[in-house]
DRENDO-1510 file (C-alpha; in Angstrom, 1 decimal, always signed):
<recs>
REC; n; res; u; v; w
REC; 1; MET; +0.2; -0.1; +0.1 .
REC; 2; GLN; +3.0; +2.2; +0.9 .
REC; 3; GLU; +4.3; +1.4; -2.4 .
REC; 4; ALA; +0.7; +2.5; -4.4 .
REC; 5; ARG; +1.0; +6.0; -2.2 .
REC; 6; GLN; +5.0; +6.7; -3.5 .
REC; 7; CYS; +4.0; +6.2; -7.1 .
REC; 8; HIS; +0.6; +7.6; -7.9 .
REC; 9; ASP; +2.0; +10.0; -10.8 .
REC; 10; HIS; +3.5; +7.1; -12.4 .
REC; 11; ALA; +1.2; +5.3; -15.1 .
REC; 12; GLY; +2.3; +1.6; -14.4 .
REC; 13; CYS; +1.8; +2.0; -10.7 .
REC; 14; ALA; -1.7; +0.7; -10.8 .
REC; 15; GLU; -0.6; -2.6; -13.0 .
REC; 16; SER; +1.9; -2.9; -10.5 .
REC; 17; GLY; -0.4; -2.8; -7.5 .
REC; 18; ARG; -2.8; -5.4; -9.1 .
REC; 19; ALA; -0.1; -7.3; -9.8 .
REC; 20; GLY; +1.2; -7.7; -6.4 .
REC; 21; HIS; -2.4; -8.3; -5.1 .
REC; 22; ARG; -2.8; -11.2; -7.3 .
REC; 23; ARG; +0.6; -12.4; -6.2 .
REC; 24; ALA; -0.4; -11.8; -2.5 .
REC; 25; VAL; -3.9; -13.5; -3.3 .
REC; 26; ALA; -2.4; -16.6; -5.2 .
REC; 27; ALA; +0.4; -17.0; -2.1 .
REC; 28; PHE; -2.5; -17.1; +0.4 .
REC; 29; LEU; -4.6; -19.1; -1.7 .
REC; 30; ALA; -1.8; -22.1; -1.9 .
REC; 31; ARG; -0.9; -21.3; +1.8 .
REC; 32; ARG; -4.8; -22.1; +2.9 .
REC; 33; ASP; -4.7; -25.1; +0.8 .
REC; 34; GLU; -1.3; -26.5; +2.5 .
REC; 35; LEU; -2.4; -25.7; +5.8 .
REC; 36; ALA; -6.0; -27.6; +4.8 .
REC; 37; VAL; -4.2; -30.7; +4.6 .
REC; 38; GLY; -1.9; -30.2; +7.8 .
REC; 39; GLU; +1.3; -29.3; +5.9 .
REC; 40; GLY; +3.3; -26.2; +7.4 .
REC; 41; VAL; +1.8; -26.9; +11.0 .
REC; 42; PRO; +4.8; -26.4; +13.7 .
REC; 43; ALA; +5.3; -30.1; +15.2 .
REC; 44; ALA; +4.8; -28.1; +18.8 .
REC; 45; VAL; +1.1; -27.7; +18.0 .
REC; 46; ALA; +0.6; -30.4; +15.5 .
REC; 47; HIS; +0.0; -33.2; +18.6 .
REC; 48; SER; -3.0; -30.8; +20.2 .
REC; 49; PRO; -6.2; -30.2; +17.8 .
REC; 50; GLY; -7.3; -27.3; +19.5 .
REC; 51; ALA; -3.4; -25.8; +19.4 .
REC; 52; SER; -3.1; -26.4; +15.8 .
REC; 53; ARG; -6.1; -25.0; +14.7 .
REC; 54; GLN; -5.6; -22.0; +16.9 .
REC; 55; TRP; -2.1; -21.8; +15.1 .
REC; 56; VAL; -3.6; -22.4; +11.6 .
REC; 57; SER; -6.6; -19.3; +12.0 .
REC; 58; GLU; -3.8; -16.9; +13.7 .
REC; 59; ALA; -1.3; -17.7; +10.4 .
REC; 60; LEU; -4.4; -17.2; +8.2 .
REC; 61; ALA; -5.7; -14.2; +9.8 .
REC; 62; GLN; -2.1; -12.5; +9.4 .
REC; 63; SER; -2.0; -13.3; +5.7 .
REC; 64; ALA; -5.4; -12.2; +5.1 .
REC; 65; ARG; -4.7; -8.7; +6.5 .
REC; 66; ALA; -1.6; -8.6; +4.4 .
REC; 67; VAL; -3.6; -9.7; +1.3 .
REC; 68; ALA; -6.4; -6.8; +2.2 .
REC; 69; ALA; -3.5; -4.4; +2.6 .
REC; 70; ARG; -2.1; -5.1; -1.0 .
REC; 71; GLY; -6.0; -4.9; -2.2 .
REC; 72; LEU; -6.3; -1.6; -0.7 .
REC; 73; GLY; -3.2; -0.3; -2.0 .
REC; 74; ALA; -4.3; -1.3; -5.4 .
REC; 75; GLY; -7.7; +0.0; -5.1 .
REC; 76; GLU; -6.2; +3.1; -4.6 .
REC; 77; ALA; -3.8; +3.4; -7.4 .
REC; 78; TRP; -6.9; +1.9; -9.5 .
REC; 79; LEU; -8.7; +4.4; -9.0 .
REC; 80; ARG; -5.7; +7.2; -9.9 .
REC; 81; ARG; -5.7; +5.5; -12.8 .
REC; 82; VAL; -8.8; +5.3; -13.8 .
REC; 83; ARG; -9.2; +9.2; -14.1 .
REC; 84; SER; -7.4; +9.0; -17.5 .
REC; 85; ALA; -9.5; +6.5; -18.7 .
REC; 86; THR; -12.7; +8.4; -18.1 .
REC; 87; LEU; -11.2; +11.4; -19.6 .
REC; 88; GLY; -10.2; +9.5; -22.6 .
REC; 89; VAL; -14.0; +8.1; -22.9 .
REC; 90; VAL; -15.4; +11.9; -22.6 .
REC; 91; TRP; -12.9; +13.3; -25.4 .
REC; 92; GLY; -13.0; +9.8; -27.2 .
REC; 93; GLY; -17.0; +10.3; -27.5 .
REC; 94; VAL; -16.6; +13.9; -28.7 .
REC; 95; VAL; -14.0; +12.8; -31.5 .
REC; 96; ALA; -16.6; +10.0; -32.4 .
REC; 97; LEU; -19.0; +12.3; -32.5 .
REC; 98; LEU; -17.2; +14.6; -35.1 .
REC; 99; LEU; -16.3; +11.5; -37.1 .
REC; 100; ALA; -19.8; +10.9; -37.5 .
REC; 101; GLN; -21.2; +14.3; -38.0 .
REC; 102; ALA; -18.2; +14.1; -41.0 .
REC; 103; LEU; -19.5; +11.0; -42.7 .
REC; 104; THR; -23.0; +12.1; -42.4 .
REC; 105; ALA; -22.1; +15.3; -44.0 .
REC; 106; ILE; -21.0; +13.6; -47.2 .
REC; 107; GLY; -23.6; +14.7; -49.9 .
REC; 108; GLY; -25.6; +16.8; -47.6 .
REC; 109; GLY; -22.8; +19.3; -46.5 .
REC; 110; TRP; -22.1; +20.8; -43.2 .
REC; 111; THR; -25.0; +22.2; -41.1 .
REC; 112; GLY; -25.5; +24.5; -38.6 .
REC; 113; ALA; -27.1; +22.1; -36.6 .
REC; 114; ARG; -23.6; +19.4; -36.9 .
REC; 115; THR; -21.7; +22.6; -35.5 .
REC; 116; ALA; -23.9; +23.2; -32.7 .
REC; 117; GLY; -23.9; +19.6; -31.7 .
REC; 118; LEU; -20.0; +19.3; -31.8 .
REC; 119; VAL; -19.4; +22.6; -29.8 .
REC; 120; ALA; -22.4; +21.7; -27.1 .
REC; 121; ALA; -20.3; +18.1; -26.5 .
REC; 122; VAL; -17.1; +20.2; -26.2 .
REC; 123; VAL; -19.0; +22.6; -23.7 .
REC; 124; LEU; -20.2; +19.8; -21.8 .
REC; 125; ALA; -16.7; +17.5; -22.0 .
REC; 126; VAL; -15.1; +20.7; -20.5 .
REC; 127; PRO; -16.6; +20.7; -16.6 .
REC; 128; LEU; -16.3; +17.0; -16.7 .
REC; 129; THR; -12.4; +17.3; -17.4 .
REC; 130; VAL; -12.4; +20.1; -14.7 .
REC; 131; ALA; -14.3; +17.6; -12.5 .
REC; 132; ALA; -12.5; +15.0; -13.0 .
REC; 133; HIS; -8.9; +16.8; -12.3 .
REC; 134; ALA; -10.4; +17.7; -8.9 .
REC; 135; HIS; -11.6; +14.0; -8.1 .
REC; 136; ARG; -8.4; +12.3; -9.4 .
REC; 137; ALA; -8.1; +10.3; -6.4 .
REC; 138; ARG; -11.4; +9.0; -6.6 .
REC; 139; GLY; -11.9; +7.7; -10.2 .
REC; 140; GLY; -12.4; +11.0; -11.8 .
REC; 141; VAL; -15.5; +11.7; -13.9 .
REC; 142; LEU; -16.9; +8.2; -12.0 .
REC; 143; ALA; -16.3; +9.8; -8.5 .
REC; 144; PRO; -20.0; +11.0; -8.4 .
REC; 145; LEU; -21.3; +7.4; -9.0 .
REC; 146; ILE; -19.1; +5.5; -6.2 .
REC; 147; GLY; -21.1; +4.9; -3.3 .
REC; 148; GLU; -20.3; +4.9; +0.2 .
REC; 149; ASP; -19.3; +1.4; +0.2 .
REC; 150; ASN; -16.7; +1.9; -2.9 .
REC; 151; ARG; -19.1; +0.5; -5.2 .
REC; 152; LEU; -20.3; +1.9; -8.3 .
REC; 153; SER; -24.1; +2.8; -7.7 .
REC; 154; THR; -26.9; +1.4; -10.3 .
REC; 155; SER; -29.4; +4.3; -9.1 .
REC; 156; ARG; -26.7; +7.1; -9.7 .
REC; 157; ALA; -25.2; +5.5; -13.0 .
REC; 158; VAL; -28.9; +5.5; -14.6 .
REC; 159; ALA; -29.8; +9.3; -13.1 .
REC; 160; ALA; -26.0; +10.5; -14.4 .
REC; 161; GLY; -26.9; +9.4; -18.0 .
REC; 162; TRP; -30.2; +11.1; -18.2 .
REC; 163; LEU; -28.8; +14.2; -16.4 .
REC; 164; LEU; -26.2; +14.1; -19.4 .
REC; 165; LEU; -28.6; +13.8; -22.1 .
REC; 166; ALA; -30.7; +16.5; -20.7 .
REC; 167; VAL; -27.9; +19.3; -20.6 .
REC; 168; TYR; -26.7; +18.2; -23.9 .
REC; 169; THR; -30.0; +18.8; -25.1 .
REC; 170; VAL; -30.4; +22.0; -23.7 .
REC; 171; LEU; -27.0; +23.4; -24.6 .
REC; 172; PHE; -27.7; +22.2; -28.4 .
REC; 173; LEU; -31.0; +23.8; -28.2 .
REC; 174; ALA; -29.4; +27.0; -26.9 .
REC; 175; LEU; -26.4; +27.1; -29.6 .
REC; 176; ARG; -29.0; +26.9; -32.3 .
REC; 177; LEU; -30.8; +29.9; -31.1 .
REC; 178; ALA; -27.9; +31.7; -30.3 .
REC; 179; THR; -26.1; +31.4; -33.9 .
REC; 180; GLY; -29.7; +32.1; -35.5 .
REC; 181; ASP; -29.6; +28.3; -37.1 .
REC; 182; ALA; -33.1; +28.1; -36.1 .
REC; 183; ASP; -35.9; +30.4; -35.8 .
REC; 184; ARG; -37.5; +28.6; -33.0 .
REC; 185; VAL; -37.0; +25.3; -31.4 .
REC; 186; GLY; -39.4; +23.2; -29.4 .
REC; 187; LEU; -39.2; +23.9; -26.1 .
REC; 188; GLY; -42.7; +23.4; -24.6 .
REC; 189; VAL; -44.3; +20.8; -22.3 .
REC; 190; ARG; -45.7; +19.1; -25.2 .
REC; 191; HIS; -42.4; +18.0; -26.4 .
REC; 192; GLY; -40.4; +17.9; -23.5 .
REC; 193; ALA; -42.8; +16.3; -21.1 .
REC; 194; GLY; -41.6; +12.6; -21.3 .
REC; 195; LEU; -37.8; +13.3; -21.0 .
REC; 196; LEU; -38.5; +15.9; -17.9 .
REC; 197; THR; -40.7; +13.1; -16.7 .
REC; 198; VAL; -38.3; +10.1; -16.9 .
REC; 199; PHE; -35.2; +12.4; -15.9 .
REC; 200; ALA; -37.0; +13.8; -12.8 .
REC; 201; LEU; -38.1; +10.1; -11.9 .
REC; 202; THR; -34.4; +8.8; -12.3 .
REC; 203; ALA; -33.1; +11.6; -10.3 .
REC; 204; ALA; -35.7; +10.7; -7.8 .
REC; 205; VAL; -35.0; +7.3; -7.5 .
REC; 206; SER; -31.1; +7.8; -7.0 .
REC; 207; VAL; -32.1; +10.3; -3.8 .
REC; 208; ALA; -34.5; +7.5; -2.5 .
REC; 209; ALA; -32.2; +4.6; -2.9 .
REC; 210; ARG; -29.5; +6.4; -1.3 .
REC; 211; ARG; -32.0; +7.4; +1.8 .
REC; 212; ILE; -33.3; +3.6; +2.0 .
REC; 213; VAL; -30.2; +2.0; +2.0 .
REC; 214; TRP; -28.5; +4.7; +4.5 .
REC; 215; GLY; -31.5; +4.1; +6.9 .
REC; 216; ARG; -31.8; +0.3; +6.8 .
REC; 217; VAL; -27.9; +0.0; +7.5 .
REC; 218; VAL; -28.2; +2.5; +10.5 .
REC; 219; GLY; -31.4; +0.7; +11.6 .
REC; 220; GLN; -29.2; -2.7; +11.3 .
REC; 221; ARG; -31.4; -4.3; +8.9 .
REC; 222; LEU; -28.8; -4.2; +5.9 .
REC; 223; GLN; -25.4; -5.4; +6.3 .
REC; 224; LYS; -22.8; -3.3; +4.2 .
REC; 225; VAL; -19.1; -4.4; +3.7 .
REC; 226; ARG; -16.4; -1.9; +1.9 .
REC; 227; ALA; -15.4; -3.0; -1.5 .
REC; 228; ASP; -11.6; -3.0; -2.4 .
REC; 229; ARG; -12.7; -0.9; -5.6 .
REC; 230; PRO; -15.5; -0.2; -8.0 .
REC; 231; ARG; -16.0; -2.4; -10.8 .
REC; 232; ALA; -18.4; -2.2; -13.5 .
REC; 233; ALA; -20.4; -5.4; -12.5 .
REC; 234; ASP; -21.7; -3.4; -9.6 .
REC; 235; LEU; -24.0; -2.0; -12.0 .
REC; 236; LEU; -25.5; -5.4; -12.5 .
REC; 237; CYS; -24.6; -7.4; -9.5 .
REC; 238; ASP; -25.3; -7.6; -5.6 .
REC; 239; ASP; -22.6; -6.9; -3.5 .
REC; 240; ASN; -21.5; -10.8; -3.7 .
REC; 241; GLY; -21.1; -10.3; -7.4 .
REC; 242; ARG; -24.2; -12.1; -8.5 .
REC; 243; ALA; -26.5; -10.7; -11.2 .
REC; 244; ALA; -29.4; -9.1; -9.9 .
REC; 245; LEU; -32.4; -9.1; -11.9 .
REC; 246; ALA; -34.0; -5.9; -10.7 .
REC; 247; ASP; -30.8; -3.6; -11.5 .
REC; 248; VAL; -30.4; -5.5; -14.8 .
REC; 249; VAL; -34.0; -4.8; -15.6 .
REC; 250; TYR; -33.7; -1.1; -14.3 .
REC; 251; VAL; -30.3; -0.5; -16.2 .
REC; 252; LEU; -31.4; -2.0; -19.5 .
REC; 253; VAL; -34.8; -0.5; -19.4 .
REC; 254; ALA; -33.5; +3.1; -19.1 .
REC; 255; GLY; -30.6; +2.6; -21.0 .
REC; 256; ALA; -32.9; +1.6; -24.1 .
REC; 257; VAL; -35.1; +4.8; -23.3 .
REC; 258; LEU; -32.1; +6.5; -23.1 .
REC; 259; VAL; -30.7; +5.7; -26.6 .
REC; 260; LEU; -34.1; +5.9; -28.0 .
REC; 261; ALA; -34.2; +9.7; -26.7 .
REC; 262; ALA; -30.8; +10.4; -28.2 .
REC; 263; VAL; -31.7; +9.0; -31.7 .
REC; 264; ARG; -34.7; +11.2; -31.7 .
REC; 265; LEU; -32.8; +14.5; -30.9 .
REC; 266; GLY; -30.7; +13.2; -33.8 .
REC; 267; ARG; -33.2; +12.9; -36.1 .
REC; 268; SER; -35.2; +16.2; -35.0 .
REC; 269; PRO; -32.7; +18.4; -33.9 .
REC; 270; ASP; -35.0; +21.2; -33.7 .
REC; 271; ARG; -36.8; +20.4; -30.6 .
REC; 272; LEU; -36.6; +18.3; -27.2 .
REC; 273; PRO; -36.7; +14.5; -27.8 .
REC; 274; GLU; -40.2; +13.1; -27.2 .
REC; 275; VAL; -40.2; +9.8; -25.3 .
REC; 276; PRO; -43.5; +8.5; -25.6 .
REC; 277; TRP; -45.5; +7.6; -22.5 .
REC; 278; SER; -45.7; +4.2; -23.0 .
REC; 279; LEU; -41.9; +4.1; -22.2 .
REC; 280; VAL; -42.2; +6.2; -19.5 .
REC; 281; LEU; -44.4; +3.9; -18.0 .
REC; 282; LEU; -42.1; +1.3; -18.6 .
REC; 283; VAL; -39.2; +2.8; -16.8 .
REC; 284; ALA; -41.3; +4.1; -14.0 .
REC; 285; PHE; -42.2; +0.2; -13.6 .
REC; 286; ALA; -38.5; -0.9; -13.3 .
REC; 287; ALA; -37.6; +1.9; -11.2 .
REC; 288; ALA; -40.4; +0.9; -8.8 .
REC; 289; ALA; -39.1; -2.6; -9.0 .
REC; 290; TYR; -35.5; -1.4; -8.3 .
REC; 291; LEU; -36.9; +0.2; -5.2 .
REC; 292; ALA; -38.9; -2.6; -4.1 .
REC; 293; VAL; -35.9; -4.5; -4.0 .
REC; 294; THR; -33.9; -2.0; -2.2 .
REC; 295; CYS; -36.7; -1.8; +0.3 .
REC; 296; THR; -36.4; -5.7; +1.4 .
REC; 297; GLN; -32.7; -6.9; +0.3 .
REC; 298; GLY; -30.6; -8.1; +3.2 .
REC; 299; GLY; -31.8; -8.3; +6.7 .
REC; 300; ARG; -30.4; -8.6; +10.4 .
REC; 301; PRO; -28.5; -11.8; +11.2 .
REC; 302; THR; -30.0; -14.0; +13.2 .
REC; 303; ILE; -29.0; -16.9; +15.8 .
REC; 304; PHE; -31.4; -19.7; +16.0 .
REC; 305; SER; -29.6; -21.8; +18.6 .
REC; 306; VAL; -26.4; -22.7; +20.0 .
REC; 307; VAL; -25.4; -26.1; +21.1 .
REC; 308; ARG; -22.1; -28.3; +21.8 .
REC; 309; SER; -20.4; -29.0; +18.9 .
REC; 310; ARG; -19.8; -33.2; +19.1 .
REC; 311; GLU; -17.4; -35.1; +17.6 .
REC; 312; VAL; -17.8; -38.5; +15.9 .
REC; 313; GLY; -17.6; -40.6; +19.4 .
REC; 314; ASP; -17.9; -38.2; +21.7 .
REC; 315; LEU; -20.3; -38.6; +24.6 .
REC; 316; ASP; -23.4; -36.5; +25.0 .
REC; 317; ALA; -22.6; -34.0; +27.3 .
REC; 318; PRO; -23.5; -30.5; +28.5 .
REC; 319; ILE; -21.5; -27.2; +27.6 .
REC; 320; ARG; -18.2; -27.0; +29.7 .
REC; 321; THR; -15.8; -24.7; +29.5 .
REC; 322; GLY; -13.3; -25.2; +26.7 .
REC; 323; ASP; -15.9; -27.2; +24.4 .
REC; 324; ASP; -16.4; -26.1; +21.0 .
REC; 325; ILE; -20.0; -24.5; +20.5 .
REC; 326; GLU; -21.9; -24.4; +17.5 .
REC; 327; ILE; -24.1; -21.4; +16.5 .
REC; 328; ARG; -26.4; -21.8; +14.3 .
REC; 329; GLY; -28.7; -19.1; +12.3 .
REC; 330; ALA; -28.8; -16.9; +9.1 .
REC; 331; GLY; -26.8; -13.9; +8.1 .
REC; 332; PHE; -23.5; -14.3; +9.7 .
REC; 333; VAL; -21.1; -13.6; +6.7 .
REC; 334; PRO; -22.7; -10.5; +4.9 .
REC; 335; PRO; -22.7; -10.0; +1.3 .
REC; 336; GLY; -19.3; -9.1; +0.0 .
REC; 337; ALA; -17.5; -10.3; +2.9 .
REC; 338; LEU; -16.9; -13.7; +1.7 .
REC; 339; GLY; -13.1; -12.6; +1.3 .
REC; 340; PRO; -10.5; -13.9; +4.1 .
REC; 341; ASP; -10.2; -10.4; +5.8 .
REC; 342; PRO; -13.6; -10.1; +6.5 .
REC; 343; LEU; -14.1; -13.4; +8.0 .
REC; 344; THR; -11.3; -12.5; +10.6 .
REC; 345; ARG; -13.5; -9.8; +11.8 .
REC; 346; LEU; -16.4; -12.5; +12.9 .
REC; 347; VAL; -16.4; -12.2; +16.8 .
REC; 348; VAL; -18.7; -14.1; +19.5 .
REC; 349; ARG; -19.4; -12.4; +22.6 .
REC; 350; VAL; -19.8; -15.0; +25.6 .
REC; 351; GLY; -20.9; -12.9; +28.2 .
REC; 352; ALA; -18.0; -10.6; +28.7 .
REC; 353; VAL; -15.8; -12.2; +26.9 .
REC; 354; HIS; -14.9; -11.7; +23.3 .
REC; 355; ALA; -13.7; -14.8; +20.9 .
REC; 356; HIS; -12.8; -14.6; +17.2 .
REC; 357; VAL; -14.0; -17.3; +15.3 .
REC; 358; PRO; -11.4; -19.4; +13.7 .
REC; 359; LEU; -10.6; -20.0; +10.3 .
REC; 360; ILE; -10.6; -23.5; +9.4 .
REC; 361; PRO; -9.5; -24.1; +6.1 .
REC; 362; VAL; -10.7; -27.0; +3.8 .
REC; 363; PRO; -9.0; -27.3; -0.3 .
REC; 364; GLY; -10.9; -24.7; -1.9 .
REC; 365; GLY; -12.3; -22.7; +0.5 .
REC; 366; PHE; -13.3; -22.6; +4.4 .
REC; 367; ALA; -15.2; -25.0; +6.5 .
REC; 368; ASN; -15.7; -22.2; +9.4 .
REC; 369; PRO; -17.2; -19.3; +9.3 .
REC; 370; THR; -20.1; -20.0; +7.3 .
REC; 371; ASP; -23.1; -17.7; +6.9 .
REC; 372; SER; -25.4; -20.2; +8.9 .
REC; 373; VAL; -23.0; -22.2; +11.3 .
REC; 374; LEU; -20.1; -20.7; +13.3 .
REC; 375; THR; -17.9; -23.0; +15.3 .
REC; 376; VAL; -16.0; -21.3; +18.1 .
REC; 377; PRO; -14.3; -23.0; +21.5 .
REC; 378; LEU; -15.7; -21.5; +24.7 .
REC; 379; PRO; -13.4; -19.1; +26.2 .
REC; 380; VAL; -11.4; -21.0; +29.4 .
REC; 381; ASP; -12.8; -17.1; +31.1 .
REC; 382; VAL; -16.0; -17.7; +30.9 .
REC; 383; GLU; -17.5; -18.7; +34.5 .
REC; 384; PRO; -20.3; -21.5; +34.7 .
REC; 385; GLY; -23.5; -20.6; +34.8 .
REC; 386; ARG; -25.9; -19.0; +32.8 .
REC; 387; VAL; -24.4; -16.8; +29.9 .
REC; 388; GLU; -25.4; -14.7; +27.0 .
REC; 389; VAL; -24.2; -15.4; +23.2 .
REC; 390; TRP; -24.2; -13.3; +20.4 .
REC; 391; VAL; -22.7; -12.7; +17.2 .
REC; 392; VAL; -20.9; -9.4; +16.0 .
REC; 393; THR; -20.7; -9.7; +12.0 .
REC; 394; ALA; -17.9; -8.2; +9.7 .
REC; 395; SER; -20.4; -5.2; +9.1 .
REC; 396; GLY; -20.3; -4.4; +12.7 .
REC; 397; VAL; -24.2; -5.6; +13.2 .
REC; 398; GLU; -25.0; -7.5; +16.6 .
REC; 399; THR; -27.1; -10.5; +16.0 .
REC; 400; ASN; -30.0; -11.4; +18.9 .
REC; 401; ARG; -28.6; -12.8; +22.1 .
REC; 402; VAL; -29.4; -16.5; +23.0 .
REC; 403; THR; -28.6; -17.9; +26.6 .
REC; 404; ILE; -26.7; -20.9; +27.5 .
REC; 405; ASP; -25.6; -23.1; +30.3 .
REC; 406; VAL; -22.0; -23.8; +31.3 .
REC; 407; VAL; -21.3; -26.6; +33.7 .
REC; 408; ASP; -18.0; -27.2; +35.6 .
</recs>
């Protein structure tokens, strides 16, 4: 991470950071698989299952923290580098517009509408460039689209797309009026009602989604874990990287209608592009589904029961100090917390004692912890009697409390 901060002005820093992160991840996975089959465990602790498990967990936790530090440095370097990429997209769009207008002008000649369209694109690209420079450490133009969890926000991206179209359209028509290329342009409600409605709708969805997520996180009804860096897949996927149907529908529908509005502006450059009310309703339905999923996603982690963990051949017995307890429930591993570092932040509270959940590796993954079952040794500091047990997840959310009886 320190190396990434020192080389933020070099073009190859982000690639170097990603390469270092990939090497650290590969080394961690190899180490995990070795420990899963018992290789590399010191002879001093190998004779004791409990001691060897504790040693393995601590070794993996240290490696996981090193990988997380590498990932943080690579993410910061990536954000600095992506500023140049976003500027390339912005000015590449201006160049593409110029080429498209030059090609379509063959035979028909260059018109004032083409000049106004090109100038409007340049005027719009200049403040975007200034904003990208001001937010060069946060991804340039992408900075407003990145949420508090360091992921690209679907609602913000859709609203930003419609904002750019609306601003470009107004600039384009204003330039046509200013240059006298058109005596009058269609700026009335009859022409622009659909465009205005969709823009207002997407902006309202962006504000509402942020407020809903924030309220659910503060109310501990939704768990959010910060990502290493934004990814394009965030627009269509949930925090675990799986495709989310509501997000896909909202982006595709709003994007398709946006393309239609842009085409209509090109075909009728003397008025605001008309968006049919049927398509406005289609966008509204997609936005309503997106907000409905946002309101209902996630949930507070819950403990169903706590039992004594029994190995094969063990006799049935009550819970005693030093025994392993098995906590059964749901939501112990929040979305986006499947990496090794977030797993090391799982804590079980047993009365006044904090017990970190040990990492138990198996080839290809971890047997403990899981989203529905946690196994943790009962700390020796726990006094016999009735004590409360609850879990603190990687997002900082606490579960309900369950009382167990500990005997001598």
